[in-house]
C-alpha positions in Angstrom: -0.1 0.1 -0.1 1.2 3.3 -1.0 1.2 5.0 2.9 3.4 8.1 2.1 0.4 10.5 1.8 -2.8 10.3 3.3 -5.6 11.5 1.0 -9.1 13.1 1.5 -12.0 13.0 -0.9 -15.0 15.4 -0.9 -17.6 14.7 -3.4 -18.3 10.8 -4.5 -21.1 11.3 -7.2 -21.0 10.2 -10.8 -17.5 11.8 -11.5 -15.9 11.9 -8.0 -16.9 8.4 -6.9 -15.0 6.7 -9.4 -12.1 9.1 -9.3 -11.5 8.5 -5.6 -11.7 4.7 -6.0 -8.6 5.0 -8.5 -6.7 6.5 -5.8 -7.8 3.9 -3.4 -6.9 1.2 -6.0 -3.6 3.0 -6.4 -3.1 2.1 -2.3 -3.4 5.8 -1.2 -5.2 5.6 2.4 -8.7 7.4 2.1 -10.9 9.4 3.9 -14.3 10.5 2.5 -17.1 12.9 2.9 -20.3 13.5 0.8 -23.3 15.5 1.6 -25.5 12.1 1.3 -23.5 9.6 3.1 -25.0 6.7 1.2 -23.4 7.7 -1.9 -20.0 7.2 -0.5 -20.9 3.8 1.1 -19.2 1.7 -1.6 -16.0 3.4 -1.0 -16.5 3.0 3.0 -17.0 -0.5 2.2 -13.6 -0.9 0.4 -11.9 0.6 3.2 -12.3 4.5 3.1 -12.9 6.4 6.5 -15.9 8.1 6.5 -15.6 11.9 8.2 -18.4 13.9 9.3 -17.6 17.1 7.8 -15.0 18.7 5.3 -13.1 19.8 8.0 -12.6 16.6 9.4 -11.5 15.3 6.1 -8.9 18.0 5.9 -7.5 17.2 9.6 -6.8 13.6 8.7 -5.3 14.1 5.4 -2.2 15.6 3.6 -4.0 16.3 0.3 -7.6 17.1 0.0 -9.7 16.5 -3.4 -12.8 18.0 -3.9 -15.6 17.0 -6.5 -18.8 18.8 -5.7 -21.5 20.4 -8.0 -22.1 24.3 -8.0 -19.7 27.1 -7.3 -21.8 27.7 -4.0 -21.0 24.3 -3.3 -17.4 24.9 -3.5 -17.7 27.9 -1.5 -19.5 26.3 1.5 -17.1 23.4 1.2 -13.8 25.2 1.7 -15.4 28.4 3.5 -18.3 26.9 5.8 -18.1 26.7 9.4 -16.9 23.3 9.2 -15.4 23.5 5.7 -11.7 22.5 4.4 -10.1 25.6 5.4 -11.3 25.3 8.9 -9.5 21.9 9.2 -6.4 22.2 6.8 -3.2 21.6 8.3 0.1 23.7 7.6 1.8 22.2 4.5 -1.2 20.4 3.2 -2.2 20.7 -0.3 -6.2 21.3 -1.7 -7.1 20.3 -5.1 -10.7 21.5 -6.2 -11.4 19.4 -9.4 -15.1 20.9 -9.5 -15.9 23.1 -12.7 -16.1 26.3 -10.9 -15.5 30.1 -11.1 -12.1 31.5 -12.0 -12.3 34.2 -9.3 -13.3 31.6 -6.7 -10.4 29.5 -7.3 -8.2 32.8 -6.7 -10.2 33.3 -3.3 -9.5 29.7 -2.1 -5.8 30.1 -3.1 -5.1 33.5 -1.4 -7.0 32.1 1.8 -5.2 28.7 1.5 -1.9 30.6 1.3 -2.5 32.8 4.5 -2.6 29.3 6.5 0.6 27.8 4.6 -1.5 25.5 2.7 -1.3 25.2 -1.1 -4.5 25.3 -3.3 -5.0 24.3 -7.1 -8.0 24.4 -9.3 -8.2 21.4 -11.6 -11.2 20.7 -13.5 -11.5 18.0 -15.7 -13.1 16.8 -19.0 -14.2 13.5 -20.2 -17.3 12.9 -18.5 -18.5 9.8 -16.4 -16.6 7.6 -19.2 -13.3 9.3 -18.4 -13.7 9.2 -14.7 -14.4 5.6 -14.8 -11.5 4.9 -17.3 -9.1 7.1 -15.7 -8.8 9.0 -19.1 -9.6 12.6 -17.9 -8.2 15.6 -19.2 -7.0 17.7 -16.2 -6.4 21.4 -16.4 -4.6 22.9 -13.5 -4.4 26.2 -12.0 -1.7 27.1 -9.3 1.8 27.1 -7.9 4.0 24.8 -9.7 5.5 23.4 -6.9 2.0 22.4 -5.6 1.4 20.9 -9.2 4.3 19.0 -8.9 3.5 17.3 -5.9 -0.1 16.3 -6.7 0.9 15.3 -10.3 1.4 11.7 -9.4 -2.0 11.5 -8.0 -3.8 13.2 -10.8 -1.9 10.7 -13.3 -4.2 7.9 -11.5 -7.3 9.9 -12.7 -6.3 11.2 -16.2 -4.0 10.8 -19.5 -3.6 14.4 -19.8 -2.5 16.7 -17.0 -1.5 20.3 -18.2 -0.4 23.3 -16.0 -2.0 26.1 -17.4 -0.8 29.1 -14.9 -1.7 30.6 -11.7 -4.6 30.2 -9.6 -8.0 30.4 -11.6 -6.1 29.1 -15.1 -7.5 25.6 -14.9 -10.9 27.2 -14.5 -10.7 29.2 -17.5 -8.9 26.6 -19.5 -12.3 24.9 -18.4 -14.2 27.3 -19.8 -12.8 27.0 -23.1 -13.4 23.4 -23.1 -17.1 23.6 -22.1 -17.4 26.4 -25.0 -16.1 24.1 -27.5 -18.5 21.4 -26.2 -21.5 23.6 -26.6 -20.6 23.9 -30.0 -20.1 20.4 -30.7 -23.0 19.1 -28.8 -25.7 21.5 -31.0 -23.9 20.4 -34.2 -24.2 16.7 -33.0 -27.7 16.8 -32.2 -28.7 19.0 -35.3 -26.9 16.5 -37.5 -29.0 13.7 -35.8 -32.3 15.5 -36.3 -31.4 16.0 -39.8 -30.3 12.6 -40.7 -33.2 11.2 -39.2 -35.9 13.6 -41.0 -33.9 12.6 -44.3 -34.7 9.0 -43.7 -31.0 8.0 -43.1 -30.1 4.9 -41.1 -28.1 6.9 -38.3 -26.1 4.2 -37.3 -24.5 3.8 -41.0 -24.1 7.8 -40.8 -22.3 7.8 -37.6 -19.9 5.2 -39.1 -19.0 7.5 -41.9 -18.7 11.0 -40.3 -17.2 9.6 -37.2 -14.0 9.0 -38.9 -13.7 12.1 -40.7 -13.3 15.7 -40.0 -16.7 15.8 -38.0 -15.1 13.0 -35.6 -15.1 14.3 -32.0 -15.7 12.8 -28.4 -19.7 13.8 -28.3 -20.1 12.3 -31.6 -18.5 9.0 -30.5 -19.8 8.9 -27.2 -22.7 10.6 -27.0 -24.6 9.9 -30.3 -24.9 6.3 -29.7 -26.7 7.0 -26.4 -29.1 9.1 -28.6 -30.0 6.4 -30.8 -30.8 4.3 -27.9 -32.8 6.9 -26.0 -30.3 6.9 -23.5 -30.6 10.2 -21.5 -28.8 9.2 -18.2 -26.4 11.9 -17.3 -22.9 11.4 -17.8 -22.6 15.1 -17.3 -26.0 16.6 -16.0 -27.7 19.3 -18.1 -28.1 21.7 -15.0 -24.4 21.4 -14.5 -23.6 22.4 -18.1 -26.0 25.3 -17.8 -23.8 26.2 -14.6 -20.7 26.0 -16.6 -22.3 28.0 -19.4 -23.3 30.5 -17.3 -20.0 30.8 -15.6 -18.3 31.2 -19.0 -21.0 34.1 -20.4 -20.3 36.1 -17.1 -16.4 35.9 -17.6 -17.1 36.8 -21.4 -19.1 40.0 -20.1 -16.4 40.8 -17.8 -13.8 40.5 -20.6 -16.2 42.3 -23.3 -16.5 39.5 -25.4 -19.6 38.7 -27.6 -20.5 34.9 -27.5 -23.1 34.5 -29.7 -22.9 30.7 -30.2 -22.5 29.9 -26.7 -25.3 32.1 -25.7 -27.9 30.5 -28.3 -26.9 26.9 -27.0 -27.6 28.2 -23.5 -31.0 29.3 -24.3 -31.8 26.0 -26.0 -30.5 23.9 -22.5 -32.8 26.7 -20.4 -35.6 25.3 -22.8 -34.9 21.8 -22.2 -34.2 22.4 -18.4 -37.9 24.2 -18.3 -39.4 21.0 -19.6 -38.1 18.8 -17.0 -34.8 17.8 -18.5 -32.4 19.6 -15.9 -31.3 16.2 -14.5 -30.7 14.5 -17.9 -27.5 14.3 -19.7 -26.1 16.7 -22.2 -27.0 14.7 -25.2 -30.7 15.3 -24.3 -30.2 18.4 -26.0 -31.7 16.5 -28.9 -35.2 16.5 -27.2 -35.6 20.3 -27.3 -34.4 20.3 -31.2 -37.1 17.4 -31.7 -39.7 19.4 -29.8 -39.0 22.7 -32.0 -39.1 20.5 -35.2 -42.3 18.7 -33.9 -40.3 15.5 -34.8 -42.2 12.2 -34.6 -41.3 9.5 -34.1 -38.2 10.9 -32.3 -34.5 10.2 -33.6 -33.9 6.7 -32.8 
């Protein structure tokens, strides 16, 4: 067992659960916390210690990872009365892998530094598949020394680990990623609707276009789910809306016009208004089907 560093993990959902499991597989002693304890039970059954608060996790760990939902959750986990910073020990390191606000990442890093603690923002791309298969792309912001310290652990979670710059830079890089995904998702879903209306066998279409210039992760991984009418979340619509909102707010702050991103956000807002907030991002096709009165739906 690798006992050189004690690890804490906060947030054991669709992404965080398997990611935490990979570090346990590598032999790291693990302490876990999740708002809903039952979602961490499978890790406790495998030998992880349960902690009652984020502060308790931090008191027992050399390096604490967090993977929660919204910026408000990140703020509560770090700055709450029983938050990570209330329990973090001098010399420890904190790694927030949630997609969150760049300004919040900077705030966490400054507050941690005042306590003699390192803090990194390290959001990921690759969805539930990447989390399960440890093939995530990880974008890291923070001090180089801290990045070097945690990189062996990040290597257990992903294939691409890139230091983007100072605190907040990882989150900015993730916004670039989400802007690209927004554009590809509407392209994939519109192609599915178009091909279906044209009477094409979409499995055959995907066989052709997946290997050409249109090939992308969303086409390869999410288009087959659309054909199966599988809208279970690898990445939830509500969370993607959160990310697009962050990107658009940052764009406004930088006086940038982002018309494509704004359009996709509106379509996802319509999907959420029709009870699609907890579906996967591939459910964007449902909004397009409704707009086009497409019967039967793409399948």
